[in-house]
C-alpha positions in Angstrom: 15.5 0.8 -11.2 12.2 2.5 -10.4 11.3 -0.4 -8.1 14.5 0.1 -6.2 13.9 3.8 -5.8 10.4 3.2 -4.5 11.7 0.7 -2.0 14.4 3.0 -0.9 12.0 5.9 -0.4 9.6 3.7 1.6 12.4 2.3 3.6 13.6 5.8 4.6 10.0 6.8 5.4 9.2 3.8 7.6 12.4 2.6 9.2 14.7 5.6 9.3 12.0 7.9 10.6 10.8 5.3 13.2 7.3 5.1 11.9 5.4 2.2 13.6 3.5 0.3 11.0 2.3 -2.4 13.4 -1.5 -2.5 13.4 -1.8 -4.0 16.9 -2.3 -1.8 19.8 1.1 -0.7 21.3 0.0 -1.6 24.8 -0.5 -5.3 23.8 3.0 -5.8 22.3 5.5 -7.1 24.7 8.6 -9.3 24.6 9.2 -12.5 26.5 10.0 -10.7 29.7 6.8 -8.8 29.7 8.5 -5.5 28.8 7.0 -3.3 26.1 8.7 -3.5 22.7 10.2 -0.3 21.7 11.4 -1.0 18.1 9.5 1.2 15.7 10.5 -0.1 12.3 12.0 -3.2 10.7 12.9 -4.4 7.2 10.0 -6.8 7.3 7.5 -3.9 7.9 9.1 -1.9 5.1 8.8 -5.0 2.8 5.1 -5.5 3.9 4.0 -2.0 3.0 6.0 -2.0 -0.3 4.4 -5.3 -1.2 1.0 -4.2 -0.3 1.2 -1.0 -2.4 2.6 -2.9 -5.4 -0.1 -5.6 -5.3 -3.0 -3.2 -4.8 -2.0 -1.2 -7.9 -1.1 -4.2 -10.0 -4.3 -6.2 -9.2 -6.7 -3.2 -9.7 -5.1 -2.3 -13.0 -5.1 -5.8 -14.4 -8.7 -6.3 -13.3 -9.7 -2.9 -15.0 -7.8 -3.9 -18.1 -9.4 -7.3 -18.5 -12.8 -6.1 -17.4 -12.7 -3.4 -20.0 -11.5 -5.7 -22.8 -14.3 -8.2 -21.9 -16.9 -5.4 -22.2 -15.3 -4.3 -25.5 -15.5 -7.8 -27.0 -19.2 -8.1 -26.0 -20.2 -4.7 -27.4 -17.7 -4.6 -30.3 -16.1 -1.2 -29.3 -12.4 -2.0 -29.3 -10.4 0.4 -27.2 -13.1 2.4 -25.4 -14.0 0.3 -22.4 -10.4 -1.1 -22.2 -9.1 2.5 -21.6 -12.0 3.3 -19.3 -11.4 0.1 -17.3 -7.7 0.6 -17.1 -8.1 4.2 -15.8 -10.8 3.1 -13.4 -8.5 0.3 -12.1 -5.6 2.7 -11.7 -7.8 5.2 -9.8 -9.2 2.5 -7.5 -5.6 1.4 -6.9 -4.4 4.9 -6.0 -7.4 5.3 -3.5 -6.5 1.9 -2.0 -2.9 2.9 -1.6 -3.9 6.1 0.1 -6.1 4.2 2.5 -3.3 1.7 3.2 -0.8 4.4 3.9 -3.3 6.2 6.2 -3.7 2.9 8.1 0.0 2.4 8.5 0.8 5.9 9.5 -2.2 6.3 11.8 -0.1 6.0 15.0 2.1 9.0 14.2 -0.8 11.2 13.1 -2.9 10.5 16.2 -0.1 11.7 18.4 0.3 14.9 16.5 3.8 14.1 15.3 4.5 15.4 11.8 
């Protein structure tokens, strides 16, 4: 349910508002006839950003969890480093998500469109 709500939110942000999430330079994108492409969003772009966000948060959280539990086993301190590792993984994941979103929405902010 939460996953569907997040996907719907991202879909509305990217596709419905016409946010261009293509990293290539707009001047280099042309169709077969040599005309510039004008489509600003697609379901695949929405899927790409949603997958990227989910994977960044999941991978960093799991790495923090297992890294913290490994340190706890070596030092004999059961929940301390596990919690620290998990929180650090979540924080790193959130920073990564913010950087990813800034990259995807860079075109709109450069033009001054809000």
